[in-house]
Every structure is written in structure tokens, then in C-alpha cells.
C-alpha positions as CSV (number, residue, x, y, z in Angstrom):
1,M,0.3,0.3,0.2
2,P,1.6,3.5,-0.8
3,E,2.1,5.8,2.1
4,Q,-0.6,8.4,3.2
5,T,0.1,11.5,2.9
6,L,-1.7,15.2,3.4
7,G,-1.3,17.9,0.7
8,G,-1.8,21.3,1.3
9,E,-5.2,21.8,0.2
10,E,-6.5,18.7,2.5
11,L,-4.5,20.0,5.3
12,A,-6.5,23.8,4.9
13,A,-9.6,21.5,4.5
14,L,-8.9,19.9,7.4
15,I,-8.2,22.7,9.7
16,E,-11.2,24.3,8.6
17,R,-13.2,21.4,9.6
18,V,-11.8,20.8,13.0
19,F,-10.9,24.3,14.2
20,R,-13.5,26.7,12.3
21,P,-10.8,29.5,12.4
22,R,-12.3,33.2,13.8
23,P,-11.6,36.7,12.2
24,D,-9.8,37.5,15.3
25,E,-7.2,34.8,15.4
26,R,-3.9,35.4,13.7
27,A,-1.8,32.8,14.0
28,M,-1.9,28.2,14.6
29,G,0.8,26.4,15.5
30,V,2.2,23.3,15.1
31,M,4.2,21.8,17.9
32,I,6.8,18.8,17.7
33,D,9.0,17.7,20.8
34,L,12.5,16.9,20.3
35,P,14.9,14.4,21.8
36,D,17.7,15.0,24.1
37,A,20.4,13.4,26.3
38,R,17.8,11.8,28.5
39,V,15.3,10.5,25.8
40,G,17.2,9.3,22.5
41,D,15.8,9.9,18.7
42,E,14.5,6.9,17.1
43,P,13.4,7.0,13.4
44,A,9.9,7.1,13.9
45,W,10.2,9.8,15.6
46,R,12.5,11.8,13.3
47,A,9.9,11.0,10.6
48,R,7.3,13.0,12.4
49,R,9.1,15.8,13.1
50,E,10.1,16.2,9.4
51,M,6.5,15.3,8.9
52,A,5.3,18.2,10.6
53,A,7.7,20.8,9.4
54,G,6.1,19.2,5.9
55,W,2.7,20.1,6.9
56,V,3.9,23.7,7.6
57,A,5.5,24.2,4.5
58,A,2.7,22.8,2.6
59,L,0.3,25.2,4.2
60,A,2.1,28.3,3.5
61,P,0.1,28.8,0.1
62,F,-2.6,28.8,2.2
63,E,-2.3,30.9,5.4
64,R,-4.4,33.9,3.6
65,E,-7.4,31.6,2.6
66,L,-7.3,30.6,6.6
67,G,-6.7,33.8,7.8
68,L,-3.7,32.3,9.5
69,E,-0.2,32.3,9.6
70,V,1.5,28.9,10.5
71,H,4.2,28.3,12.8
72,L,6.6,25.3,13.6
73,L,7.1,25.0,17.4
74,L,9.7,23.1,18.9
75,Y,10.3,22.4,22.7
76,R,12.2,19.8,24.8
77,N,10.2,16.4,24.9
78,A,8.7,16.1,28.7
79,H,10.1,12.8,28.8
80,M,6.7,10.9,29.5
81,N,3.3,10.9,28.1
82,N,1.0,13.3,29.5
83,A,3.8,14.7,31.8
84,D,4.0,18.6,32.2
85,L,5.6,20.5,29.1
86,P,8.6,22.4,29.9
87,P,8.7,26.2,30.6
88,A,9.4,27.4,27.1
89,A,9.5,26.8,23.1
90,W,11.0,27.7,20.3
91,L,9.8,29.2,17.1
92,H,11.1,27.6,14.2
93,P,12.5,30.2,11.6
94,G,13.2,27.5,9.2
95,G,15.8,25.8,7.2
96,P,16.6,22.2,8.8
97,L,15.3,20.9,12.4
98,P,17.5,20.7,15.2
99,A,18.4,17.3,16.3
100,R,18.3,17.8,19.4
101,A,16.6,20.0,22.4
102,E,20.4,20.9,23.4
103,D,20.9,22.2,19.8
104,L,18.2,25.2,20.8
105,D,19.2,28.7,21.4
106,P,18.5,29.3,25.0
107,A,18.4,33.2,24.3
108,A,15.6,32.6,21.8
109,A,13.4,30.3,24.0
110,I,9.9,31.7,24.1
111,P,7.6,31.1,27.6
112,F,4.6,28.8,26.7
113,A,1.9,31.6,28.4
114,E,3.2,33.6,25.3
115,I,3.1,31.0,22.9
116,F,-0.3,30.3,23.7
117,A,-1.4,34.1,23.7
118,A,-0.1,34.0,20.4
119,H,-1.5,30.6,18.6
120,P,-4.9,30.1,19.7
121,I,-5.1,27.1,17.8
122,L,-2.5,24.3,17.9
123,M,-1.8,21.0,16.5
124,A,0.4,18.6,18.0
125,P,2.1,15.8,16.1
126,T,4.3,14.6,19.1
127,H,6.3,11.6,20.3
128,F,5.4,11.9,23.8
129,S,1.7,12.9,24.7
130,A,1.0,16.2,25.7
131,T,-3.0,15.9,25.8
132,A,-3.3,16.3,29.8
133,P,-1.1,19.6,29.9
134,L,-2.8,20.8,26.6
135,K,-6.4,20.3,28.4
136,L,-5.2,21.9,31.2
137,A,-3.7,25.0,29.5
138,A,-6.9,25.4,27.5
139,R,-8.9,26.1,30.7
140,E,-6.9,29.0,31.8
141,Q,-6.1,30.2,27.8
142,A,-8.2,30.9,25.0
143,I,-6.5,28.1,23.2
144,R,-7.9,25.0,21.3
145,A,-5.5,21.9,20.4
146,A,-5.6,19.2,18.4
147,T,-3.1,16.4,19.7
148,M,-1.6,13.8,18.0
149,P,1.2,11.8,19.8
150,G,2.6,8.9,17.7
151,F,0.9,10.2,14.7
152,S,2.1,8.4,11.6
153,P,0.9,8.0,7.8
154,A,-1.1,4.7,8.7
155,M,-3.4,7.3,10.4
156,V,-4.1,9.5,7.6
157,P,-7.5,7.7,6.4
158,A,-8.7,8.3,9.8
159,L,-8.4,11.9,9.4
160,R,-10.7,11.8,6.2
161,L,-13.7,10.4,8.3
162,D,-17.2,12.2,8.2
163,Y,-16.2,13.8,11.8
164,G,-20.1,14.9,12.0
165,V,-21.6,11.5,12.4
166,I,-18.2,10.4,14.5
167,H,-19.4,13.1,16.6
168,A,-22.9,12.5,16.5
169,R,-22.1,8.8,18.2
170,C,-19.8,10.2,20.6
171,D,-22.8,13.0,21.7
172,H,-24.9,9.4,22.0
173,L,-22.6,7.4,24.2
174,K,-22.0,10.9,26.1
175,A,-25.7,11.0,27.0
176,L,-25.7,7.2,28.2
177,L,-22.7,7.6,30.3
178,D,-24.3,10.9,31.8
179,R,-27.1,8.6,33.0
180,A,-25.1,5.7,34.5
181,E,-24.6,5.3,38.1
182,A,-21.9,2.5,37.4
183,A,-20.4,0.0,34.5
184,E,-20.2,-3.6,34.9
185,I,-17.9,-5.2,32.5
186,R,-17.5,-9.0,32.6
187,F,-13.9,-9.8,30.5
188,L,-13.3,-13.7,29.0
189,S,-9.5,-14.5,29.1
190,D,-8.1,-17.3,27.1
191,A,-12.0,-18.2,26.7
192,E,-12.4,-19.7,30.1
193,R,-11.2,-17.2,33.0
194,R,-14.1,-14.4,33.5
195,C,-13.1,-11.2,34.9
196,E,-16.0,-9.1,36.8
197,L,-15.1,-5.3,37.3
198,T,-17.6,-2.3,38.4
199,L,-16.8,1.3,37.7
200,D,-18.5,3.8,39.9
201,L,-19.6,6.4,37.5
202,R,-21.4,8.8,40.2
203,H,-20.8,12.2,40.5
204,R,-19.1,12.6,37.1
205,S,-19.8,13.8,34.0
206,A,-18.6,11.9,30.0
207,T,-16.6,14.1,27.6
208,A,-17.7,13.2,23.6
209,S,-14.4,13.6,22.0
210,G,-15.6,13.2,18.4
211,G,-12.5,15.3,16.6
212,L,-14.3,18.9,16.1
213,F,-12.8,21.7,18.3
214,P,-14.5,25.2,17.4
215,E,-14.8,26.6,20.3
216,P,-11.4,27.9,22.5
217,G,-10.8,26.3,26.0
218,K,-11.1,22.4,24.2
219,A,-8.2,20.2,23.5
220,G,-8.2,16.8,22.2
221,N,-6.9,14.2,20.2
222,L,-7.0,14.0,16.6
223,P,-7.7,11.3,15.0
224,S,-10.6,10.9,17.3
225,G,-14.1,9.1,18.2
226,E,-14.6,8.2,21.7
227,T,-16.3,9.2,24.5
228,Y,-14.7,8.9,27.6
229,I,-15.4,9.2,31.6
230,V,-13.6,9.4,35.0
231,P,-14.5,7.0,37.4
232,Y,-15.2,8.3,40.6
233,E,-12.4,8.4,42.6
234,G,-13.4,8.4,46.4
235,E,-12.7,12.2,47.0
236,R,-16.1,13.4,48.5
237,E,-16.0,12.7,52.5
238,G,-17.9,10.2,53.7
239,D,-18.8,8.6,49.7
240,P,-15.9,6.1,48.6
241,S,-15.8,4.6,45.0
242,R,-17.6,1.9,44.3
243,S,-15.1,0.9,41.8
244,A,-14.2,-2.9,42.4
245,G,-13.5,-6.3,41.1
246,E,-10.5,-7.6,38.4
247,L,-9.1,-6.3,35.6
248,P,-7.3,-8.2,32.9
249,V,-4.5,-7.0,30.8
250,Q,-2.5,-8.5,27.9
251,F,1.4,-7.6,28.1
252,G,2.9,-9.1,25.1
253,D,2.1,-13.5,25.7
254,E,1.4,-12.5,29.3
255,L,-1.5,-11.9,31.2
256,V,-1.8,-9.6,34.3
257,F,-4.7,-9.7,36.7
258,Y,-5.3,-6.5,38.8
259,R,-7.4,-6.6,41.6
260,V,-9.1,-3.3,42.1
261,E,-10.7,-1.7,45.4
262,Q,-12.0,1.7,45.6
263,N,-11.2,2.4,42.2
264,K,-7.5,1.7,42.7
265,A,-5.4,-1.1,41.6
266,I,-4.1,-2.4,44.7
267,E,-2.3,-5.9,43.4
268,A,-1.0,-7.6,39.9
269,R,-1.0,-11.0,39.6
270,G,0.3,-13.4,36.9
271,E,3.0,-16.0,36.4
272,G,5.7,-14.0,34.6
273,G,8.0,-11.3,34.5
274,A,5.4,-8.2,33.4
275,A,3.4,-8.9,36.4
276,R,6.2,-8.6,38.8
277,E,7.1,-5.5,37.3
278,E,3.2,-4.1,37.6
279,A,3.0,-5.1,41.1
280,A,6.6,-3.4,42.0
281,R,5.4,-0.6,39.9
282,L,1.8,-0.2,42.2
283,V,3.9,0.0,45.2
284,A,6.4,2.0,44.0
285,E,3.7,4.6,42.4
286,P,0.8,4.6,43.9
287,A,-0.9,6.8,41.5
288,Y,-0.5,4.6,38.5
289,G,-2.9,2.5,39.9
290,N,-5.5,5.0,39.7
291,L,-8.3,3.8,37.1
292,A,-8.3,7.3,35.4
293,E,-10.8,6.2,32.3
294,L,-13.7,4.6,31.2
295,G,-13.0,4.9,27.1
296,L,-15.8,4.3,24.6
297,G,-14.1,4.4,21.0
298,V,-16.0,4.2,17.7
299,L,-13.8,3.9,14.8
300,A,-13.7,0.3,13.9
301,D,-17.2,0.3,12.9
302,F,-15.6,2.7,10.2
303,G,-13.2,0.2,8.8
304,I,-10.5,1.4,10.7
305,E,-7.5,-0.7,11.5
306,P,-5.0,-0.5,14.3
307,S,-1.7,1.2,13.9
308,G,0.1,0.4,16.8
309,E,0.0,3.9,18.4
310,I,-2.4,4.4,21.3
311,L,-3.7,7.7,19.8
312,L,-5.5,6.0,16.9
313,D,-5.9,2.5,18.4
314,E,-7.9,3.6,21.9
315,K,-10.6,5.0,19.6
316,L,-11.4,1.5,18.0
317,G,-13.3,0.4,21.0
318,L,-13.6,0.0,25.2
319,H,-10.7,0.9,27.0
320,I,-9.6,1.8,30.7
321,A,-6.6,3.6,31.7
322,F,-4.6,4.1,34.7
323,G,-2.7,7.1,36.2
324,R,-3.6,11.0,35.8
325,S,-7.5,11.5,35.5
326,D,-6.7,15.8,36.2
327,H,-6.9,16.4,32.2
328,F,-10.0,14.6,31.9
329,G,-12.3,15.8,35.0
330,G,-10.7,14.0,37.6
331,Q,-8.7,14.2,41.0
332,V,-5.5,12.4,40.0
333,G,-2.6,14.7,38.6
334,A,1.0,15.6,38.7
335,A,1.3,16.4,42.5
336,Q,0.1,12.7,43.1
337,F,2.7,11.0,41.4
338,S,6.6,11.1,43.1
339,S,7.8,13.7,40.3
340,P,6.9,15.1,37.0
341,D,8.7,12.3,35.2
342,A,6.7,9.6,36.9
343,V,3.5,10.9,35.6
344,V,1.8,8.9,33.5
345,H,-1.9,8.3,31.6
346,I,-2.0,4.7,30.1
347,D,-4.6,3.4,28.1
348,R,-5.1,-0.4,27.9
349,V,-7.2,-0.8,24.7
350,Y,-9.7,-4.3,24.8
351,I,-9.9,-5.2,20.8
352,P,-9.2,-8.4,19.6
353,R,-6.2,-7.0,17.2
354,I,-4.4,-5.5,20.8
355,Q,-5.3,-7.9,23.0
356,P,-6.3,-11.2,21.4
357,R,-6.5,-13.3,24.8
358,V,-8.6,-11.0,26.5
359,A,-12.4,-10.1,25.4
360,V,-15.1,-8.1,26.3
361,E,-17.9,-10.6,27.0
362,R,-20.3,-8.2,28.4
363,A,-20.7,-4.6,29.4
364,D,-23.4,-3.2,30.7
365,L,-24.4,0.4,32.1
366,V,-26.6,0.4,35.2
367,M,-28.9,3.5,35.2
368,G,-30.7,5.0,38.2
369,G,-33.4,3.0,40.0
370,G,-31.6,-0.1,38.8
371,E,-32.4,0.2,34.9
372,R,-29.6,-2.2,33.1
373,L,-28.5,-1.0,29.2
374,A,-26.3,-3.5,27.5
375,L,-23.6,-1.5,25.9
376,M,-21.3,-4.7,24.3
377,R,-21.7,-7.7,23.9
378,D,-18.3,-9.9,22.7
379,N,-16.4,-7.0,21.9
380,V,-19.0,-5.2,20.0
381,Y,-21.8,-2.5,20.9
382,A,-25.0,-3.7,21.5
383,I,-26.8,-0.5,21.5
384,D,-28.6,1.4,18.1
385,F,-26.3,4.5,17.2
386,P,-28.3,7.5,15.7
387,A,-28.5,7.3,11.8
């Protein structure tokens, strides 16, 4: 299959569709993170940076049509997915890209507050996900951002979907999750072992992430196509979280089983090295065990295949995340981790191509009054989406 690419005209149409630029907006930024002495480069990362620079160049003839100058913004990588951004970024003047963050001129650094003030529209095809910090920044600044961590040419077909239809599906799922008090999920491992997990959805509202960001104050993934909700984390005095049960996750060929109490994984069991590593991680970094998200992706129904990058793969079906939740409306943020470099938000995606040894046998939403709604059966949605 030939490599998928986006030309200038298609990129300009994408920006118009996703952001609907306003007359008072003058510039947009394409953000890329650079390797440094701590985190070395790799071919896919280098190719993504060159792709982003190519997008800026391809958009140059369309700046008048968009009403936006398009700038390439460089910054030192944050060392972990969803960790806080460094203090400053650089405006790339053109020419070859610097190979490492150490090659940037400290005297030319621009505080991110100034970057955001000058660039109300942002796209971030980065190596490490900037979703969490950009979501938090969007609450304070009049920006909107499409985060694209790990973006690759294999994801281009997902940018060509009808996001009006996708957004309608995500809104439908949001309406259901907003009414739900709990999600009850039964996983089937190796067609023989069943694990039951209840996620407490009280005191929370869901977010529909349909890939459209027309209003300031919003940031999210692109490609998109999911609705997500943070399970209740027990922050109300005298009202502990009811999230509990067992959650299986496949690591390579190994299965790890997490025991969950009050919305935290407190134990990891299994027979291999991954189980031992996860058990040690829960002890060393308790915030990692927080169940930070129930996500419901919809793109598999549109024929999109896994890419090997979580940016796209989580949009294909049900996923559950560990770690940071404050960027989604939860209570666990950077302060709950031992250091900024330890902050994570890690999604575990339950579709056969990604976790072939684990199936979502059934998932039900429990509404007020005890009403039950069949959400999924055998990895497939059991609800009727709007036409």
C-alpha cells in the first residue's frame, strides 16, 4: 500500500473543518518535541518531526485562505506521556530542524504562556503525548488544540472520515454515560477465565471527543472518535468509590490480573515478569494504579484498523486507563506522583487485534433506579446509534 500523505489543500480543509478559525485569530502553531540527552531519537520520531515541518511548508500557500500564519514550534520533550510541558518553546525560523533540544538557543526561548497567547490554535504531532497539559492549559487560556501523539501515515485515513457522524455517535454515548451510575464489565480471558469489574460512574459527567474543536478552551486527540468518563475516585468525604473487581491486561503473551478496590489497582498477579514489574510499580507509584478513564471508541465501525499507536488504537473500542485523570475532570494529577517524570496516563485497549487473549464478553450500564442497558456483547456495541 502506498504511504498516505496529506497535501496542503487537504490540510487546509482539515483545519477549517476541525477548528473553524475565527476572524480575530491570526496564527496557529504546529508543535513538535525534540529528543535530548535523556531520551534519544528514533526513526519514527524523526520522521514525524519532518512530517510536521512538511505540513507547515505545505500550508504556506493557504495562509491567506485560512486567515492564519502557520508556525512550527519546537520544545524539549517532556520525557513521559502526559507529563507537564517544559517552561518554554522555540519558534522555528526555517531551514533544517535541530536534531536535539540541546541545539536550541536558550536566548531565543519563548515562555509557553506567550506561545499560547500568540497561537490560539495548535496541532501537536508529538512523540510524547501533550494531551493532559494542553487540556489543562485550554482551561486557562483561550486556546484549542488537537493533540496527535505518535501520529503516523497509517492514521491518515482516519482523518478523512465524516466527523459529523462520528461526533453524533460520541454524543449519543455521552448521553448514556451521563445517566449511568455504574458500568459493569465481564472480561473473558483465554475463553475460560472470567473477570468482573464494576466502575463507579457517580458524580461524573462524560466527554464526547468527536474530533471537532470549534470553541476556545478545548483540547483533545485527532484523529478522534471516543467518549470518555473518569470513574469516581472517592474524593467526597464519607462516600468511597465503589469501583472494584478484577481487570485483566495482556502484556505481550502474558496476562496480568489487577485487583481493584475503591477505584485503585492495589495488586497485580500473574506468572511472568510483567506481573512482577506491575506489582512493583503499584507499590512504588500508587497513583499509577488509579483507574483514570473508561473510554468508548467508535472508529472500528468505520473500518479503521489498529496502527500500533495509542492515539488511534484507543478510538477503536473500549479502553480503560491507569494514572493521571485531572485533565479529564478527575482528581489525580502530577502532584500525586513522586516526580514530574513519573506522571503517566496509560490506556489499555480491549479489541481482539490488540489484546487477543482478553475479550469484553459483556458490558452493561447501570442507570438510576437499577435500570440496566446492554452496552457491549462480545466486543461489539449492543446499542443502536443514531443514523
